[in-house]
Structures are given as structure tokens and as C-alpha cells.
KOLVO-915139 format. One record per atom (N, C-alpha, C): residue number from 0; residue in one letter; chain; atom name; z, y, x negated. Coordinates in steps of 0.1 Angstrom, whole numbers, plus 5000, padded with zeros to 4 digits. Each point is the difference from the previous one (the first is absolute). Layout:
% residues N
{node NUM a A CA {Z Y X}},
...
This chain:
% residues 221
{node 0 m A N {5000 4988 4991}},
{node 0 m A CA {5000 5012 5009}},
{node 0 m A C {5000 5012 4991}},
{node 1 e A N {4991 5010 5003}},
{node 1 e A CA {4999 5012 4992}},
{node 1 e A C {5012 5009 5001}},
{node 2 k A N {5005 5006 4989}},
{node 2 k A CA {5011 5009 5000}},
{node 2 k A C {4994 5014 4997}},
{node 3 l A N {5003 5009 5010}},
{node 3 l A CA {4996 5014 4998}},
{node 3 l A C {5013 5007 4995}},
{node 4 r A N {4998 5011 4993}},
{node 4 r A CA {5011 5008 4995}},
{node 4 r A C {4998 5015 5003}},
{node 5 i A N {5011 5006 5004}},
{node 5 i A CA {5001 5014 5001}},
{node 5 i A C {5009 5005 4989}},
{node 6 f A N {4995 5010 4993}},
{node 6 f A CA {5009 5007 4990}},
{node 6 f A C {5005 5013 5006}},
{node 7 y A N {5013 5002 5000}},
{node 7 y A CA {5006 5012 5007}},
{node 7 y A C {5006 5009 4989}},
{node 8 c A N {4995 5012 5000}},
{node 8 c A CA {5006 5010 4990}},
{node 8 c A C {5010 5009 5008}},
{node 9 h A N {5013 4997 4997}},
{node 9 h A CA {5011 5007 5007}},
{node 9 h A C {5000 5015 4996}},
{node 10 g A N {5008 5008 5008}},
{node 10 g A CA {5001 5014 4997}},
{node 10 g A C {5010 5004 4989}},
{node 11 m A N {5001 5013 4998}},
{node 11 m A CA {5009 5004 4989}},
{node 11 m A C {5014 4996 5003}},
{node 12 g A N {5006 4994 4990}},
{node 12 g A CA {5014 4996 5001}},
{node 12 g A C {5001 4986 5007}},
{node 13 g A N {4989 4994 5002}},
{node 13 g A CA {5000 4986 5007}},
{node 13 g A C {5003 4989 4990}},
{node 14 g A N {5000 4988 5005}},
{node 14 g A CA {5003 4989 4991}},
{node 14 g A C {4997 4987 5007}},
{node 15 m A N {5006 4989 4995}},
{node 15 m A CA {4998 4987 5006}},
{node 15 m A C {5006 4998 5013}},
{node 16 d A N {5009 5009 5005}},
{node 16 d A CA {5006 4999 5013}},
{node 16 d A C {4994 5011 5009}},
{node 17 s A N {4989 5006 4997}},
{node 17 s A CA {4994 5010 5008}},
{node 17 s A C {4997 4994 5014}},
{node 18 r A N {5002 5008 5010}},
{node 18 r A CA {5000 4995 5014}},
{node 18 r A C {4986 4994 5005}},
{node 19 i A N {4990 5009 4999}},
{node 19 i A CA {4987 4996 5006}},
{node 19 i A C {4994 4987 4994}},
{node 20 p A N {4999 4999 4986}},
{node 20 p A CA {4994 4988 4995}},
{node 20 p A C {5009 4988 5003}},
{node 21 s A N {5013 5002 5001}},
{node 21 s A CA {5009 4989 5003}},
{node 21 s A C {4998 4995 5015}},
{node 22 v A N {4998 5010 5009}},
{node 22 v A CA {4997 4996 5014}},
{node 22 v A C {4986 4993 5001}},
{node 23 l A N {4990 5005 4992}},
{node 23 l A CA {4987 4993 5001}},
{node 23 l A C {5001 4986 4994}},
{node 24 a A N {5007 4999 4989}},
{node 24 a A CA {5001 4986 4994}},
{node 24 a A C {5007 4991 5009}},
{node 25 q A N {5010 5004 5007}},
{node 25 q A CA {5007 4992 5010}},
{node 25 q A C {4991 4996 5012}},
{node 26 h A N {4993 5010 5004}},
{node 26 h A CA {4991 4998 5012}},
{node 26 h A C {4989 4989 4997}},
{node 27 y A N {4994 5001 4988}},
{node 27 y A CA {4989 4991 4997}},
{node 27 y A C {5004 4986 4994}},
{node 28 a A N {5013 4999 4996}},
{node 28 a A CA {5004 4988 4994}},
{node 28 a A C {5000 4989 5011}},
{node 29 g A N {4994 4989 4997}},
{node 29 g A CA {4999 4988 5009}},
{node 29 g A C {4989 5001 5011}},
{node 30 r A N {4993 5011 5001}},
{node 30 r A CA {4990 5002 5010}},
{node 30 r A C {4987 4994 4994}},
{node 31 r A N {4991 4995 5009}},
{node 31 r A CA {4987 4994 4996}},
{node 31 r A C {4989 5008 5007}},
{node 32 f A N {4989 5002 4993}},
{node 32 f A CA {4989 5008 5006}},
{node 32 f A C {4987 4993 4998}},
{node 33 r A N {4990 5004 5008}},
{node 33 r A CA {4986 4996 4998}},
{node 33 r A C {4992 5012 4996}},
{node 34 r A N {4992 4998 4989}},
{node 34 r A CA {4992 5011 4995}},
{node 34 r A C {4986 4995 4997}},
{node 35 g A N {4990 5005 5007}},
{node 35 g A CA {4987 4995 4998}},
{node 35 g A C {4999 4985 5002}},
{node 36 g A N {5008 4995 5009}},
{node 36 g A CA {4999 4986 5004}},
{node 36 g A C {5009 4991 4991}},
{node 37 e A N {5006 5006 4990}},
{node 37 e A CA {5008 4992 4990}},
{node 37 e A C {5015 5004 5002}},
{node 38 g A N {5009 4990 4998}},
{node 38 g A CA {5014 5003 5000}},
{node 38 g A C {5005 5008 4988}},
{node 39 c A N {5010 5008 5002}},
{node 39 c A CA {5006 5008 4989}},
{node 39 c A C {5014 5004 5003}},
{node 40 v A N {5007 5004 4990}},
{node 40 v A CA {5013 5006 5001}},
{node 40 v A C {5000 5013 4993}},
{node 41 l A N {5010 5008 5003}},
{node 41 l A CA {5001 5014 4994}},
{node 41 l A C {5013 5002 4993}},
{node 42 e A N {4999 5005 4988}},
{node 42 e A CA {5013 5002 4992}},
{node 42 e A C {5000 5015 4997}},
{node 43 v A N {5011 5007 5001}},
{node 43 v A CA {5002 5014 4997}},
{node 43 v A C {5009 5000 4987}},
{node 44 v A N {4994 5007 4990}},
{node 44 v A CA {5007 5001 4987}},
{node 44 v A C {5002 5014 4996}},
{node 45 w A N {5010 5004 4993}},
{node 45 w A CA {5002 5013 4995}},
{node 45 w A C {5010 4999 4988}},
{node 46 r A N {4999 5011 4991}},
{node 46 r A CA {5008 5001 4988}},
{node 46 r A C {5005 5014 4999}},
{node 47 m A N {5011 5001 4994}},
{node 47 m A CA {5005 5014 4997}},
{node 47 m A C {4994 5005 4988}},
{node 48 y A N {4993 5012 5001}},
{node 48 y A CA {4993 5005 4989}},
{node 48 y A C {5008 5012 4994}},
{node 49 d A N {4996 5004 4988}},
{node 49 d A CA {5006 5011 4993}},
{node 49 d A C {4997 5014 5006}},
{node 50 f A N {5010 5009 4999}},
{node 50 f A CA {4998 5013 5005}},
{node 50 f A C {4990 5008 4992}},
{node 51 d A N {4999 4997 4987}},
{node 51 d A CA {4990 5006 4991}},
{node 51 d A C {4986 4995 5004}},
{node 52 p A N {4991 5008 5005}},
{node 52 p A CA {4987 4995 5005}},
{node 52 p A C {4991 4994 4990}},
{node 53 s A N {5002 5003 4987}},
{node 53 s A CA {4992 4994 4990}},
{node 53 s A C {5004 4986 4998}},
{node 54 v A N {5014 4997 5000}},
{node 54 v A CA {5005 4987 4999}},
{node 54 v A C {4996 4992 5013}},
{node 55 a A N {5002 5006 5011}},
{node 55 a A CA {4997 4993 5013}},
{node 55 a A C {4985 4996 5001}},
{node 56 s A N {4991 5008 4994}},
{node 56 s A CA {4986 4997 5001}},
{node 56 s A C {4997 4987 4992}},
{node 57 v A N {5007 4998 4989}},
{node 57 v A CA {4998 4988 4992}},
{node 57 v A C {5006 4988 5008}},
{node 58 q A N {5011 5002 5006}},
{node 58 q A CA {5006 4989 5009}},
{node 58 q A C {4991 4997 5011}},
{node 59 m A N {4994 5009 5006}},
{node 59 m A CA {4991 4998 5012}},
{node 59 m A C {4988 4991 4995}},
{node 60 r A N {4994 5003 4989}},
{node 60 r A CA {4989 4993 4995}},
{node 60 r A C {5004 4985 4997}},
{node 61 e A N {5012 4998 4995}},
{node 61 e A CA {5005 4987 4997}},
{node 61 e A C {5002 4992 5013}},
{node 62 w A N {5005 5007 5010}},
{node 62 w A CA {5002 4993 5013}},
{node 62 w A C {4987 4997 5008}},
{node 63 e A N {4990 5009 4998}},
{node 63 e A CA {4987 4997 5005}},
{node 63 e A C {4995 4987 4995}},
{node 64 e A N {5001 4998 4987}},
{node 64 e A CA {4995 4988 4994}},
{node 64 e A C {5009 4988 5004}},
{node 65 e A N {5013 5002 5001}},
{node 65 e A CA {5008 4989 5004}},
{node 65 e A C {4998 4995 5014}},
{node 66 f A N {4999 5009 5010}},
{node 66 f A CA {5000 4997 5014}},
{node 66 f A C {4986 5000 5006}},
{node 67 k A N {4991 5007 4994}},
{node 67 k A CA {4986 5001 5006}},
{node 67 k A C {5001 5002 5015}},
{node 68 p A N {5006 5011 5004}},
{node 68 p A CA {5003 5002 5015}},
{node 68 p A C {4987 5001 5008}},
{node 69 d A N {5001 4996 5013}},
{node 69 d A CA {4989 5001 5009}},
{node 69 d A C {5002 5013 5008}},
{node 70 m A N {5011 5006 4999}},
{node 70 m A CA {5003 5013 5007}},
{node 70 m A C {5010 5007 4992}},
{node 71 v A N {5000 5014 4999}},
{node 71 v A CA {5010 5008 4994}},
{node 71 v A C {5006 5009 5011}},
{node 72 i A N {5013 5001 5001}},
{node 72 i A CA {5006 5010 5009}},
{node 72 i A C {5009 5009 4991}},
{node 73 g A N {4998 5013 5002}},
{node 73 g A CA {5008 5010 4993}},
{node 73 g A C {5008 5009 5009}},
{node 74 e A N {5013 5002 4997}},
{node 74 e A CA {5009 5008 5008}},
{node 74 e A C {5004 5013 4993}},
{node 75 s A N {4999 5011 5006}},
{node 75 s A CA {5005 5013 4995}},
{node 75 s A C {4995 5003 4986}},
{node 76 m A N {5008 5002 4990}},
{node 76 m A CA {4995 5002 4986}},
{node 76 m A C {4993 4988 4995}},
{node 77 g A N {5004 4988 5004}},
{node 77 g A CA {4993 4988 4996}},
{node 77 g A C {4985 4999 5004}},
{node 78 a A N {4997 5008 5010}},
{node 78 a A CA {4986 5001 5004}},
{node 78 a A C {4991 5004 4989}},
{node 79 n A N {5004 5009 4992}},
{node 79 n A CA {4992 5005 4989}},
{node 79 n A C {4997 4989 4990}},
{node 80 h A N {5010 4992 4997}},
{node 80 h A CA {4998 4988 4992}},
{node 80 h A C {4990 4990 5006}},
{node 81 a A N {5002 4998 5014}},
{node 81 a A CA {4992 4991 5007}},
{node 81 a A C {4985 5005 5000}},
{node 82 i A N {4998 5013 5002}},
{node 82 i A CA {4986 5005 5000}},
{node 82 i A C {4994 4997 4986}},
{node 83 s A N {5008 5001 4990}},
{node 83 s A CA {4995 4998 4986}},
{node 83 s A C {4997 4985 4996}},
{node 84 m A N {5005 4991 5009}},
{node 84 m A CA {4998 4986 4997}},
{node 84 m A C {4986 4996 5005}},
{node 85 q A N {4991 4997 4991}},
{node 85 q A CA {4987 4995 5003}},
{node 85 q A C {5000 4985 4998}},
{node 86 c A N {5002 4992 5010}},
{node 86 c A CA {5002 4986 4999}},
{node 86 c A C {4988 4991 5002}},
{node 87 g A N {4988 5007 5000}},
{node 87 g A CA {4988 4993 5002}},
{node 87 g A C {4993 5006 5012}},
{node 88 v A N {4987 4998 5001}},
{node 88 v A CA {4992 5005 5010}},
{node 88 v A C {5004 4995 5014}},
{node 89 g A N {5002 5008 5009}},
{node 89 g A CA {5003 4996 5014}},
{node 89 g A C {5015 4997 5003}},
{node 90 v A N {5009 5003 4991}},
{node 90 v A CA {5014 4998 5002}},
{node 90 v A C {5005 5012 5008}},
{node 91 p A N {5005 4998 5013}},
{node 91 p A CA {5004 5011 5008}},
{node 91 p A C {5014 5006 4996}},
{node 92 h A N {5002 5012 5003}},
{node 92 h A CA {5012 5007 4998}},
{node 92 h A C {5006 5006 5013}},
{node 93 l A N {5012 4998 5003}},
{node 93 l A CA {5007 5007 5011}},
{node 93 l A C {5011 5008 4994}},
{node 94 y A N {5004 5011 5007}},
{node 94 y A CA {5010 5009 4995}},
{node 94 y A C {5010 5004 5011}},
{node 95 v A N {5013 5001 4997}},
{node 95 v A CA {5010 5004 5009}},
{node 95 v A C {5005 5014 4994}},
{node 96 s A N {4999 5010 5008}},
{node 96 s A CA {5004 5014 4996}},
{node 96 s A C {4996 5003 4986}},
{node 97 p A N {4988 5000 4996}},
{node 97 p A CA {4995 5002 4987}},
{node 97 p A C {5003 5015 4995}},
{node 98 a A N {5008 5001 4990}},
{node 98 a A CA {5004 5013 4994}},
{node 98 a A C {4990 5004 4989}},
{node 99 v A N {4988 5003 5004}},
{node 99 v A CA {4989 5002 4990}},
{node 99 v A C {5002 5013 4993}},
{node 100 n A N {5008 5009 5005}},
{node 100 n A CA {5002 5013 4993}},
{node 100 n A C {5012 5000 4990}},
{node 101 a A N {5008 4989 5002}},
{node 101 a A CA {5012 5000 4992}},
{node 101 a A C {4998 5000 4984}},
{node 102 p A N {4990 4992 4995}},
{node 102 p A CA {4998 5001 4986}},
{node 102 p A C {4995 5014 4995}},
{node 103 r A N {4992 5006 5008}},
{node 103 r A CA {4996 5014 4997}},
{node 103 r A C {5011 5009 4999}},
{node 104 f A N {5010 4999 5009}},
{node 104 f A CA {5011 5009 5000}},
{node 104 f A C {5009 4997 4988}},
{node 105 f A N {5002 4987 4997}},
{node 105 f A CA {5008 4996 4988}},
{node 105 f A C {4994 5006 4988}},
{node 106 g A N {4987 4999 4998}},
{node 106 g A CA {4993 5005 4988}},
{node 106 g A C {5001 5015 4999}},
{node 107 r A N {4998 5007 5011}},
{node 107 r A CA {5000 5014 5000}},
{node 107 r A C {5014 5006 4997}},
{node 108 y A N {5010 4994 5005}},
{node 108 y A CA {5014 5006 4999}},
{node 108 y A C {5008 4992 4990}},
{node 109 a A N {4994 4992 4991}},
{node 109 a A CA {5007 4993 4990}},
{node 109 a A C {5008 5009 4991}},
{node 110 w A N {4995 5012 4997}},
{node 110 w A CA {5007 5010 4991}},
{node 110 w A C {5014 5004 5005}},
{node 111 t A N {5002 4999 5013}},
{node 111 t A CA {5013 5005 5006}},
{node 111 t A C {5011 4991 4995}},
{node 112 c A N {4997 4988 4996}},
{node 112 c A CA {5010 4990 4996}},
{node 112 c A C {5005 5004 4986}},
{node 113 w A N {4994 5010 4993}},
{node 113 w A CA {5006 5005 4988}},
{node 113 w A C {5012 5009 5003}},
{node 114 i A N {5001 5005 5012}},
{node 114 i A CA {5011 5009 5004}},
{node 114 i A C {5012 4991 5002}},
{node 115 p A N {5011 5005 4993}},
{node 115 p A CA {5013 4992 5001}},
{node 115 p A C {5004 4997 5014}},
{node 116 g A N {5003 4987 5003}},
{node 116 g A CA {5005 4996 5013}},
{node 116 g A C {4990 4995 5010}},
{node 117 v A N {4987 5004 4997}},
{node 117 v A CA {4990 4996 5010}},
{node 117 v A C {4998 4985 5000}},
{node 118 s A N {4998 4994 4989}},
{node 118 s A CA {4999 4985 4999}},
{node 118 s A C {5011 4993 5007}},
{node 119 l A N {5012 5005 4997}},
{node 119 l A CA {5012 4993 5006}},
{node 119 l A C {5000 5002 5015}},
{node 120 a A N {4996 5012 5005}},
{node 120 a A CA {5000 5002 5014}},
{node 120 a A C {4990 4991 5007}},
{node 121 l A N {4988 4999 4994}},
{node 121 l A CA {4990 4991 5006}},
{node 121 l A C {5004 4986 5000}},
{node 122 g A N {5006 4996 4989}},
{node 122 g A CA {5005 4986 4999}},
{node 122 g A C {5011 4997 5010}},
{node 123 w A N {5008 5010 5003}},
{node 123 w A CA {5011 4998 5010}},
{node 123 w A C {4994 5000 5014}},
{node 124 t A N {4990 5009 5003}},
{node 124 t A CA {4994 5001 5013}},
{node 124 t A C {4992 4987 5004}},
{node 125 f A N {4993 4995 4990}},
{node 125 f A CA {4991 4988 5003}},
{node 125 f A C {5006 4987 4994}},
{node 126 r A N {5013 5000 4998}},
{node 126 r A CA {5006 4988 4994}},
{node 126 r A C {4998 4988 5009}},
{node 127 p A N {4997 4988 4995}},
{node 127 p A CA {4999 4988 5008}},
{node 127 p A C {5014 4997 5006}},
{node 128 k A N {5000 4996 5013}},
{node 128 k A CA {5012 4997 5007}},
{node 128 k A C {5005 4986 4998}},
{node 129 r A N {4992 4991 4993}},
{node 129 r A CA {5004 4987 4998}},
{node 129 r A C {4997 4996 4986}},
{node 130 p A N {5007 4990 4994}},
{node 130 p A CA {4997 4995 4987}},
{node 130 p A C {4986 4993 4999}},
{node 131 n A N {4996 4998 4988}},
{node 131 n A CA {4987 4993 4997}},
{node 131 n A C {4988 5007 5007}},
{node 132 r A N {5001 5014 4999}},
{node 132 r A CA {4989 5008 5004}},
{node 132 r A C {4994 5008 4988}},
{node 133 q A N {4988 5005 5003}},
{node 133 q A CA {4993 5007 4989}},
{node 133 q A C {5009 5012 4995}},
{node 134 k A N {5001 5000 4987}},
{node 134 k A CA {5008 5011 4994}},
{node 134 k A C {4991 5012 4998}},
{node 135 l A N {5005 5011 5006}},
{node 135 l A CA {4992 5013 5001}},
{node 135 l A C {5005 5009 4988}},
{node 136 r A N {4990 5003 4992}},
{node 136 r A CA {5003 5008 4988}},
{node 136 r A C {4992 5013 5001}},
{node 137 f A N {5006 5010 5005}},
{node 137 f A CA {4993 5013 5002}},
{node 137 f A C {5001 5008 4987}},
{node 138 r A N {4992 4995 4990}},
{node 138 r A CA {4998 5007 4987}},
{node 138 r A C {4987 5007 5000}},
{node 139 p A N {4999 5012 4994}},
{node 139 p A CA {4987 5007 5001}},
{node 139 p A C {4988 4992 4994}},
{node 140 w A N {5003 4993 4989}},
{node 140 w A CA {4989 4993 4993}},
{node 140 w A C {4996 4988 5008}},
{node 141 v A N {5008 4995 5009}},
{node 141 v A CA {4997 4989 5009}},
{node 141 v A C {4992 5006 5012}},
{node 142 l A N {5005 5010 5006}},
{node 142 l A CA {4993 5006 5012}},
{node 142 l A C {4986 5005 4997}},
{node 143 k A N {4998 5005 4987}},
{node 143 k A CA {4987 5005 4997}},
{node 143 k A C {4989 4989 5001}},
{node 144 k A N {5004 4988 4997}},
{node 144 k A CA {4991 4989 5001}},
{node 144 k A C {4994 4997 5014}},
{node 145 y A N {5007 5006 5010}},
{node 145 y A CA {4995 4997 5013}},
{node 145 y A C {4987 5007 5003}},
{node 146 k A N {4996 5010 4992}},
{node 146 k A CA {4987 5006 5002}},
{node 146 k A C {4989 4990 4998}},
{node 147 v A N {5002 4991 4990}},
{node 147 v A CA {4990 4989 4998}},
{node 147 v A C {4999 4991 5012}},
{node 148 l A N {5012 4996 5005}},
{node 148 l A CA {5000 4991 5012}},
{node 148 l A C {4993 5007 5012}},
{node 149 h A N {5002 5013 5002}},
{node 149 h A CA {4994 5007 5011}},
{node 149 h A C {4984 5000 4998}},
{node 150 k A N {4996 5002 4988}},
{node 150 k A CA {4985 5000 4997}},
{node 150 k A C {4994 4987 5002}},
{node 151 r A N {5008 4989 4996}},
{node 151 r A CA {4995 4987 5002}},
{node 151 r A C {4998 4996 5014}},
{node 152 a A N {5010 5004 5008}},
{node 152 a A CA {5000 4998 5015}},
{node 152 a A C {4988 5007 5006}},
{node 153 l A N {4997 5012 4996}},
{node 153 l A CA {4989 5007 5006}},
{node 153 l A C {4987 4994 4995}},
{node 154 d A N {4999 4995 4988}},
{node 154 d A CA {4988 4994 4995}},
{node 154 d A C {4997 4987 5007}},
{node 155 n A N {5010 4993 5005}},
{node 155 n A CA {4999 4987 5006}},
{node 155 n A C {4998 5001 5016}},
{node 156 a A N {5002 5012 5005}},
{node 156 a A CA {4999 5002 5014}},
{node 156 a A C {4987 4995 5006}},
{node 157 g A N {5001 4991 5010}},
{node 157 g A CA {4988 4995 5007}},
{node 157 g A C {4993 4989 4993}},
{node 158 k A N {5005 4995 4989}},
{node 158 k A CA {4993 4989 4993}},
{node 158 k A C {5002 4987 5007}},
{node 159 d A N {5011 4998 5007}},
{node 159 d A CA {5003 4989 5008}},
{node 159 d A C {5003 5004 5015}},
{node 160 y A N {5000 4990 5009}},
{node 160 y A CA {5004 5003 5014}},
{node 160 y A C {5014 5005 4999}},
{node 161 s A N {5003 5011 5007}},
{node 161 s A CA {5014 5005 5001}},
{node 161 s A C {5003 5005 5014}},
{node 162 f A N {5012 4998 5004}},
{node 162 f A CA {5005 5005 5013}},
{node 162 f A C {5015 5003 4999}},
{node 163 a A N {5004 5012 5005}},
{node 163 a A CA {5014 5004 4998}},
{node 163 a A C {5007 5002 5014}},
{node 164 f A N {5013 5000 4999}},
{node 164 f A CA {5009 5002 5012}},
{node 164 f A C {5009 5012 4996}},
{node 165 f A N {5001 5009 5009}},
{node 165 f A CA {5009 5012 4998}},
{node 165 f A C {5010 5001 5012}},
{node 166 g A N {5012 5003 4997}},
{node 166 g A CA {5010 5003 5011}},
{node 166 g A C {4999 5015 5003}},
{node 167 t A N {4999 5003 5013}},
{node 167 t A CA {4999 5014 5004}},
{node 167 t A C {5013 5008 4998}},
{node 168 n A N {5011 4993 4998}},
{node 168 n A CA {5013 5006 4997}},
{node 168 n A C {5004 4999 4985}},
{node 169 d A N {4990 4997 4992}},
{node 169 d A CA {5002 4999 4985}},
{node 169 d A C {5005 5013 4995}},
{node 170 h A N {5013 5000 4994}},
{node 170 h A CA {5005 5012 4995}},
{node 170 h A C {4993 5006 4987}},
{node 171 y A N {4992 4991 4994}},
{node 171 y A CA {4992 5005 4988}},
{node 171 y A C {4988 5007 5004}},
{node 172 l A N {4996 5000 5013}},
{node 172 l A CA {4988 5008 5004}},
{node 172 l A C {5002 5015 4998}},
{node 173 k A N {5012 5005 5003}},
{node 173 k A CA {5002 5014 4999}},
{node 173 k A C {5000 5005 4986}},
{node 174 w A N {5002 4991 4990}},
{node 174 w A CA {5000 5004 4986}},
{node 174 w A C {4986 4998 4994}},
{node 175 g A N {4991 4994 5007}},
{node 175 g A CA {4986 4998 4995}},
{node 175 g A C {4999 4988 4991}},
{node 176 v A N {5011 4993 4997}},
{node 176 v A CA {5000 4988 4992}},
{node 176 v A C {4992 4989 5007}},
{node 177 v A N {5002 4998 5013}},
{node 177 v A CA {4991 4992 5008}},
{node 177 v A C {4991 5010 5008}},
{node 178 d A N {4987 4998 4999}},
{node 178 d A CA {4991 5009 5006}},
{node 178 d A C {4989 4993 5007}},
{node 179 i A N {5000 4999 5013}},
{node 179 i A CA {4991 4993 5008}},
{node 179 i A C {4985 5005 4998}},
{node 180 k A N {4999 5013 5000}},
{node 180 k A CA {4987 5006 4999}},
{node 180 k A C {4994 4997 4986}},
{node 181 a A N {5008 5000 4989}},
{node 181 a A CA {4995 4997 4987}},
{node 181 a A C {4996 4985 5000}},
{node 182 w A N {5007 4992 5006}},
{node 182 w A CA {4996 4986 5001}},
{node 182 w A C {4987 4998 5007}},
{node 183 e A N {4999 5006 5011}},
{node 183 e A CA {4988 4999 5008}},
{node 183 e A C {4987 5004 4992}},
{node 184 n A N {5002 5011 4993}},
{node 184 n A CA {4989 5006 4993}},
{node 184 n A C {4996 4992 4988}},
{node 185 g A N {5010 4994 4993}},
{node 185 g A CA {4997 4994 4987}},
{node 185 g A C {5001 4985 4999}},
{node 186 f A N {5007 4994 5010}},
{node 186 f A CA {5003 4985 4998}},
{node 186 f A C {4995 4991 5011}},
{node 187 g A N {5000 5005 5013}},
{node 187 g A CA {4995 4991 5010}},
{node 187 g A C {5007 5001 5014}},
{node 188 p A N {4998 4990 5009}},
{node 188 p A CA {5005 5001 5013}},
{node 188 p A C {5015 4997 5000}},
{node 189 y A N {5006 5003 5012}},
{node 189 y A CA {5015 4999 5001}},
{node 189 y A C {5003 4999 5015}},
{node 190 a A N {5013 4996 5002}},
{node 190 a A CA {5006 5000 5013}},
{node 190 a A C {5014 5006 4999}},
{node 191 t A N {5005 5006 5011}},
{node 191 t A CA {5013 5005 5000}},
{node 191 t A C {5009 4993 5009}},
{node 192 y A N {5013 5001 4998}},
{node 192 y A CA {5010 4993 5009}},
{node 192 y A C {5011 5010 5001}},
{node 193 p A N {5008 5000 5012}},
{node 193 p A CA {5010 5010 5002}},
{node 193 p A C {5013 4996 4993}},
{node 194 g A N {5000 5000 4987}},
{node 194 g A CA {5012 4995 4993}},
{node 194 g A C {5001 5008 4986}},
{node 195 s A N {5008 4995 4991}},
{node 195 s A CA {5003 5006 4988}},
{node 195 s A C {4992 4996 4988}},
{node 196 h A N {5003 5005 4989}},
{node 196 h A CA {4993 4997 4987}},
{node 196 h A C {5001 4985 4997}},
{node 197 f A N {5011 4993 5006}},
{node 197 f A CA {5003 4987 4995}},
{node 197 f A C {4995 4989 5010}},
{node 198 m A N {4992 5003 5009}},
{node 198 m A CA {4993 4991 5010}},
{node 198 m A C {5010 4990 5006}},
{node 199 e A N {5006 5003 5011}},
{node 199 e A CA {5010 4992 5007}},
{node 199 e A C {4994 4986 5004}},
{node 200 q A N {5009 4991 5002}},
{node 200 q A CA {4996 4986 5003}},
{node 200 q A C {4990 4999 5012}},
{node 201 e A N {5002 5008 5010}},
{node 201 e A CA {4991 4998 5011}},
{node 201 e A C {4985 5003 4997}},
{node 202 f A N {4998 5009 4990}},
{node 202 f A CA {4987 5003 4996}},
{node 202 f A C {4994 4991 4989}},
{node 203 l A N {5009 4994 4993}},
{node 203 l A CA {4996 4989 4991}},
{node 203 l A C {4994 4988 5009}},
{node 204 d A N {5007 4998 5011}},
{node 204 d A CA {4996 4989 5009}},
{node 204 d A C {4988 5003 5008}},
{node 205 s A N {4999 5012 5004}},
{node 205 s A CA {4989 5004 5009}},
{node 205 s A C {4987 5006 4994}},
{node 206 m A N {5002 5004 4987}},
{node 206 m A CA {4989 5007 4993}},
{node 206 m A C {4996 4994 4987}},
{node 207 l A N {5010 4999 4991}},
{node 207 l A CA {4997 4995 4986}},
{node 207 l A C {4996 4986 4999}},
{node 208 i A N {5008 4991 5006}},
{node 208 i A CA {4997 4986 5000}},
{node 208 i A C {4987 4996 5007}},
{node 209 p A N {4998 5006 5012}},
{node 209 p A CA {4986 4997 5006}},
{node 209 p A C {4989 5005 4992}},
{node 210 k A N {5002 5011 4992}},
{node 210 k A CA {4989 5005 4992}},
{node 210 k A C {4998 4991 4988}},
{node 211 i A N {5010 4995 4994}},
{node 211 i A CA {4999 4990 4989}},
{node 211 i A C {4991 4988 5005}},
{node 212 n A N {5004 4995 5012}},
{node 212 n A CA {4993 4988 5005}},
{node 212 n A C {4985 5004 5003}},
{node 213 e A N {4998 5011 5005}},
{node 213 e A CA {4986 5004 5004}},
{node 213 e A C {4992 5002 4987}},
{node 214 v A N {5005 5007 4990}},
{node 214 v A CA {4992 5003 4988}},
{node 214 v A C {4997 4987 4992}},
{node 215 l A N {5010 4991 5000}},
{node 215 l A CA {4998 4987 4992}},
{node 215 l A C {4993 4990 5009}},
{node 216 g A N {4998 5003 5013}},
{node 216 g A CA {4993 4990 5008}},
{node 216 g A C {5008 4988 5003}},
{node 217 l A N {5013 5002 5003}},
{node 217 l A CA {5010 4988 5002}},
{node 217 l A C {5001 4998 5015}},
{node 218 e A N {5000 4987 5003}},
{node 218 e A CA {5003 4995 5014}},
{node 218 e A C {5011 4990 4999}},
{node 219 e A N {5012 5004 5005}},
{node 219 e A CA {5011 4991 4999}},
{node 219 e A C {4998 4986 5007}},
{node 220 i A N {5004 4990 4994}},
{node 220 i A CA {4998 4986 5005}},
{node 220 i A C {5013 4997 5008}},
């Protein structure tokens, strides 16, 4: 029986206990599908990547080789890494609350972290709430590297099938970190749901999971 794999790029400060990939992994575990007349199963995999985008890019390339995913899903900041993953012709990409402007902002305002106390304040504000999560290092020399990630994402826009989901109550919309119009103009189609940046369970069930099944051509047995 064929095994399909989804590689999930978690958001900033995420890790191996991130909610959405954990929910997806649990949902698909033990389920059987038919695809093109053949039986298959679906596995959701994810790894905690480094906050330094240059290190993370190397990790992503290694994981592309290891898992050879049939689909990539990127969440929030992780969407930028997901866009940058070219896993072969025809590998579709889905996105949850893609923060495509975040790397540009990080690169532009990296200099402010030379100001005493700014790095500490950012680290406290965005500190992971649980252990075994991505360590956030708001250092100017790290944040400057996000300019490269932003350019890579722009260069890869539209190379593969992509579809995004945005919450209309996403608090990052007002800051421009999440920008629906920028997504529509540069990256592809999307749908909205009446929820937050973090896509509540009801919308995972009613929108994301059905979209995964549709794009991969899965019919549950």
C-alpha cells in the first residue's frame, strides 16, 4: 500500500507538540484511502527547525531528501520556509495564516535589536509557553538573514500549486504581518474563515482536512 507524506512547517516558536500538525497526524493515523484506484495511507511529519533562517534552510533541504513529501503545509512564519521548499514538480503547498511579510519586517528592523533591552523585550513577548519549542534569538545578525528568506519566498511564488487559509479575526492582520491582499497578488488563491490566526478545530475539520483530501485526490475507504 502506497504511503503518502505531508511535511508540515510549524510557525514561529513551534515544535514537536505544535497543535495543528499533531491534530492532523492523529486524524490520518489508521485511516485508509483510495487514490487513482490504488490504496494508500497518509503520514504527517514535522520537525522543529532553527530560528536562524540560514540554518533552517539547510535543515529543510535535508528533510526534503529524507521524507520526499507529497504535500507541504506551512503555518504562519513557517509558510515562508514551506514556500521555499521545492520538493519536485507538482508537489502542492497549503498554508495556514501565512505571514509572508514577517521576514521582510524582521530584516528591515533588525537594527533595532542593537538598542539595549529590545532583544530581551522581544524574547519575553514571544517566548514559547511550553518546553521543547523553537528557541527564539532576536539578535540583529540573525534577523538580517530574514531578508534572504523573504526574497526566496517571492522567487518561488507560483512555482507549485498553492492555497491559503486566513482567519478574519487574525490579530496579525492589523500589523501587516499577515496580508491577504499581498498573498492574493503574489502567491495564489485563498479562503477565509471566521476565526483567529491559529485556525480553530472546527475549521481544521471543515476546511483544511477536506482541502488536503481534495488536493491529494483521496477517497477514504
